[in-house]
C-alpha positions in Angstrom: 165.6 4.6 173.8 168.6 2.6 174.7 168.5 -0.5 176.9 170.6 1.3 179.5 168.2 4.3 179.6 165.3 1.9 180.0 167.0 0.1 182.9 167.8 3.4 184.6 164.1 4.5 184.2 162.9 1.2 185.7 165.3 1.7 188.7 163.9 5.2 189.2 160.3 3.9 189.0 161.0 1.2 191.5 162.4 3.8 193.9 159.3 6.0 193.5 157.0 3.0 194.0 158.9 2.0 197.2 158.4 5.6 198.5 154.7 5.5 197.7 154.3 2.2 199.4 156.0 3.6 202.6 153.5 6.6 202.5 150.6 4.2 201.9 151.7 2.1 204.9 151.8 5.2 207.1 148.3 6.3 206.0 146.9 2.8 206.7 148.5 2.8 210.1 147.0 6.2 210.9 143.6 5.0 209.7 143.9 1.8 211.9 144.7 3.9 214.9 141.7 6.2 214.3 139.4 3.1 213.9 140.7 1.9 217.3 140.1 5.3 218.9 136.5 5.3 217.5 135.9 1.8 218.7 137.2 2.7 222.2 134.9 5.7 222.5 132.0 3.6 221.3 132.6 1.0 224.0 132.7 3.6 226.7 129.1 4.6 226.0 126.6 2.6 228.2 123.2 3.1 229.8 124.7 5.2 232.6 126.2 7.7 230.3 124.5 11.1 230.7 123.0 12.9 227.9 125.6 15.6 227.9 128.4 13.1 228.0 126.8 11.1 225.2 126.6 14.2 223.1 130.3 14.9 223.7 131.4 11.4 222.8 129.3 11.5 219.7 131.1 14.7 218.6 134.4 13.0 219.3 133.4 10.0 217.1 132.3 12.2 214.2 135.6 14.2 214.3 137.7 11.0 214.3 135.5 9.5 211.6 136.2 12.6 209.5 140.0 12.2 210.1 139.7 8.5 209.3 138.0 9.3 206.0 140.9 11.6 205.2 143.4 8.8 205.9 141.4 6.3 203.9 141.2 8.8 200.9 144.9 9.4 201.0 145.5 5.6 201.3 143.3 5.0 198.2 145.1 7.7 196.2 148.5 6.2 197.2 147.3 2.7 196.3 146.2 4.0 192.9 149.7 5.6 192.4 151.5 2.4 193.5 149.4 0.4 191.0 150.2 3.0 188.3 153.9 2.8 189.0 153.7 -1.0 189.0 152.1 -0.9 185.6 154.7 1.5 184.2 157.5 -0.7 185.5 155.9 -3.7 183.8 155.7 -1.8 180.5 159.3 -0.7 180.8 160.4 -4.3 181.5 158.6 -5.4 178.4 160.4 -2.7 176.4 163.7 -3.9 177.8 162.9 -7.5 176.8 162.0 -6.4 173.2 165.1 -4.2 172.9 167.3 -7.0 174.2 165.7 -9.5 171.8 166.2 -7.0 168.9 169.8 -6.4 169.9 170.5 -10.2 170.1 168.9 -10.7 166.7 171.1 -8.0 165.2 174.2 -9.4 166.9 173.3 -12.9 165.6 172.8 -11.5 162.1 176.1 -9.6 162.2 178.0 -12.7 163.5 176.5 -14.8 160.7 177.5 -12.2 158.1 181.0 -12.0 159.6 181.3 -15.8 159.5 180.0 -15.9 155.9 182.4 -13.3 154.8 185.3 -15.1 156.5 184.3 -18.3 154.9 184.1 -16.7 151.4 187.5 -15.0 152.0 189.0 -18.3 153.1 187.7 -20.1 150.0 189.1 -17.3 147.8 192.5 -17.5 149.4 192.5 -21.3 149.1 191.6 -21.1 145.4 194.3 -18.5 144.8 197.0 -20.4 146.7 196.0 -23.6 144.8 196.2 -21.7 141.5 199.6 -20.2 142.2 200.9 -23.5 143.5 199.8 -25.1 140.3 201.5 -22.5 138.2 204.6 -22.8 140.4 204.7 -26.6 140.0 204.2 -26.3 136.2 207.1 -23.8 136.0 209.3 -25.7 138.4 208.8 -29.0 136.6 209.5 -27.7 133.1 213.0 -28.8 132.2 215.3 -26.4 130.4 217.7 -28.3 128.3 220.6 -27.0 126.4 220.4 -28.5 122.9 223.1 -26.8 121.0 226.8 -26.2 121.7 226.7 -22.7 120.4 224.0 -21.5 122.9 225.2 -19.1 125.6 225.9 -20.0 129.1 222.6 -20.4 131.1 221.5 -17.7 133.5 218.9 -18.0 136.2 216.2 -15.4 136.7 214.7 -15.6 140.2 211.1 -14.3 140.3 210.2 -13.3 143.9 206.4 -12.8 144.3 204.6 -11.3 147.3 200.9 -10.4 147.4 199.7 -9.9 151.0 196.1 -10.5 151.7 195.6 -7.0 153.2 197.0 -5.2 150.2 195.4 -4.6 146.8 195.6 -7.9 145.0 198.0 -7.8 142.0 198.0 -10.1 139.0 201.4 -11.6 139.6 200.4 -14.8 137.9 199.7 -12.9 134.7 203.1 -11.2 135.0 205.1 -14.4 135.3 202.9 -16.0 132.6 203.9 -13.2 130.2 207.5 -13.4 131.2 207.6 -17.2 130.6 205.9 -16.8 127.2 208.4 -14.1 126.0 211.4 -16.1 127.2 210.2 -19.2 125.3 209.8 -17.1 122.2 213.3 -15.6 122.4 216.2 -16.7 120.3 218.3 -18.1 123.3 215.3 -19.4 125.3 217.3 -22.4 126.5 219.8 -20.1 128.1 217.3 -18.5 130.5 216.1 -20.5 133.4 213.2 -19.0 135.3 212.7 -19.9 138.9 210.0 -18.5 141.2 209.0 -18.3 144.9 205.6 -17.2 146.0 204.0 -15.6 149.1 207.5 -14.6 150.1 208.5 -14.0 153.7 211.6 -12.1 154.7 213.4 -15.3 155.8 212.8 -16.8 152.3 215.2 -14.4 150.6 218.5 -15.7 151.9 217.3 -19.3 151.4 216.2 -18.6 147.8 219.4 -16.7 146.8 221.6 -19.4 148.3 219.5 -22.2 146.7 219.1 -20.8 143.1 222.3 -18.6 142.8 220.5 -16.3 140.3 222.0 -13.9 137.7 218.8 -11.8 137.8 216.7 -11.2 140.9 213.2 -9.9 140.1 210.9 -8.6 142.9 207.2 -8.5 141.9 204.6 -7.0 144.3 204.0 -3.9 146.3 206.4 -1.2 147.4 205.8 1.6 149.9 206.4 5.3 149.3 208.9 5.2 152.2 211.2 2.9 150.2 210.1 -0.3 151.9 209.6 -3.6 150.1 206.3 -5.3 150.9 206.6 -9.0 151.7 204.3 -11.2 153.8 204.2 -12.4 157.4 203.3 -15.9 158.5 199.6 -15.0 158.6 199.6 -13.7 155.0 199.5 -10.0 156.0 201.9 -7.2 155.2 205.5 -7.4 156.3 207.7 -4.3 155.5 211.3 -4.8 154.7 213.3 -1.6 154.9 215.5 -0.1 152.2 218.5 -0.5 154.5 217.8 -4.2 154.9 217.4 -4.8 151.1 220.7 -3.0 150.5 222.4 -5.1 153.1 221.0 -8.3 151.6 222.6 -7.6 148.2 225.8 -6.5 149.9 226.3 -9.9 151.4 224.7 -11.9 148.5 226.0 -10.0 145.5 228.1 -12.8 144.1 226.8 -13.8 140.7 224.0 -11.3 140.6 224.2 -8.8 137.8 220.8 -7.3 137.6 218.1 -6.7 140.2 214.6 -5.7 139.0 212.2 -4.1 141.5 208.9 -4.3 139.7 207.0 -2.6 142.5 205.8 0.9 143.2 208.2 3.6 144.6 211.2 1.3 144.3 213.7 3.6 142.5 215.6 4.4 145.8 216.1 0.6 146.3 217.4 0.2 142.8 219.8 3.1 143.0 221.2 1.9 146.4 221.8 -1.7 145.4 224.0 -0.7 142.5 226.7 -0.1 145.1 226.9 -3.9 145.2 225.5 -5.2 141.8 226.1 -4.1 138.3 222.6 -2.9 137.4 219.2 -2.4 138.9 215.8 -1.2 137.7 213.2 0.5 139.9 210.0 2.5 139.6 209.9 6.2 140.5 206.1 6.2 141.1 203.2 3.8 141.5 202.9 1.4 138.6 199.8 -0.5 137.3 199.3 -4.2 136.8 199.3 -3.9 133.0 202.4 -1.7 132.9 204.3 -4.0 135.2 203.4 -7.1 133.1 204.2 -5.5 129.7 207.5 -4.0 130.9 208.8 -7.1 132.5 207.8 -9.4 129.7 209.6 -7.3 127.1 212.6 -6.8 129.3 213.3 -10.6 129.5 212.4 -11.1 125.9 215.2 -8.7 124.8 217.6 -10.3 127.3 216.7 -13.7 125.8 217.6 -12.3 122.4 221.1 -11.4 123.6 220.5 -7.7 124.0 222.3 -5.6 126.6 220.6 -4.6 129.8 220.4 -1.0 128.5 218.8 -2.1 125.2 216.4 -4.5 127.0 215.4 -1.7 129.3 214.7 0.7 126.4 212.8 -1.9 124.5 210.6 -2.5 127.6 209.8 1.2 127.7 208.9 1.2 124.0 206.6 -1.8 124.6 204.6 0.3 127.1 204.2 3.0 124.4 203.1 0.5 121.8 200.5 -0.8 124.1 199.2 2.7 124.8 200.2 2.5 128.5 201.4 6.0 129.5 203.8 4.9 132.2 207.0 4.6 130.2 208.7 7.3 132.3 208.2 5.4 135.6 210.9 2.7 135.2 214.5 3.8 135.8 217.7 2.0 135.1 220.7 2.4 137.4 224.2 1.2 136.6 227.1 0.7 139.0 230.1 3.0 138.6 232.4 1.8 135.8 229.7 -0.4 134.1 229.3 0.4 130.4 225.8 0.7 129.0 226.4 -1.6 126.1 228.8 -4.1 127.6 226.4 -5.5 130.2 224.9 -8.4 128.2 223.6 -11.3 130.3 223.0 -13.8 127.5 225.9 -14.1 125.0 226.5 -16.9 122.5 229.6 -18.9 123.2 232.5 -18.6 120.7 
């Protein structure tokens, strides 16, 4: 029985008890009056009272005593009912106390559980941010030095990572680790400079593109099936950036950008649209798993670092998925701007 139901029952019992007490008071008042009448008749009897009058008064006294007995019996019955109602009210009050104590204990337990979960989550987020910051600092502090005159002109790959707390957590650090490893193992590794920004907010995009002036822009994270790009808000939650906004971004920031890679689910529409402003773009026509995203991206930049064309690099990245037994080679799509030749778009070329 709920606390509210118990309280309603107590209120009803108190009303019933009050009505019984009123009835008891009436019966007691009636009994008092009969006692007074009996006493008055008794006082009227004296030595001058005739035998016939004495007999009449005696009958009156007996009648009123009988009525008095009825009042007293009703009063006793009502008194018993009042006491019973009082006992039931006390029992219900005790039940309310127990129910309230149980509810408070459950509330305290739930609050402690919530606080413990919040503390664990905060610690996990802090550890993840520290780990990503450490990776970012390592990558940012690694100098890329051109050692030979015949190396190609340096290009910059800007890795833009977003992994909101309220989304499924992706292994973006594993992806950039694999890309970094493959670039360092490529023939023209000193010609490819990898920059990264993490926990990306929408207002970070213009700043990063202005600051790093990339040749390749690589988005790594979530995408929505409506064509939105999933970034983060200031609290670490999801912030959707529309397809139209992404296209407008590359319309005004296209200078120097030759390839845009959307390594995120359902991003083929974004890739197709931005080729109105950049030479080439890669997007995904379905959801893509962590392993597929990592293997595809790593081989893509490995081939670019070996001086392969964007088309060749794209095809090699798809083959890498097949070699790893990841059946997602049909998900990535390459889009080229009108007039761009498949084999002529080479981002890393040795100088002659």
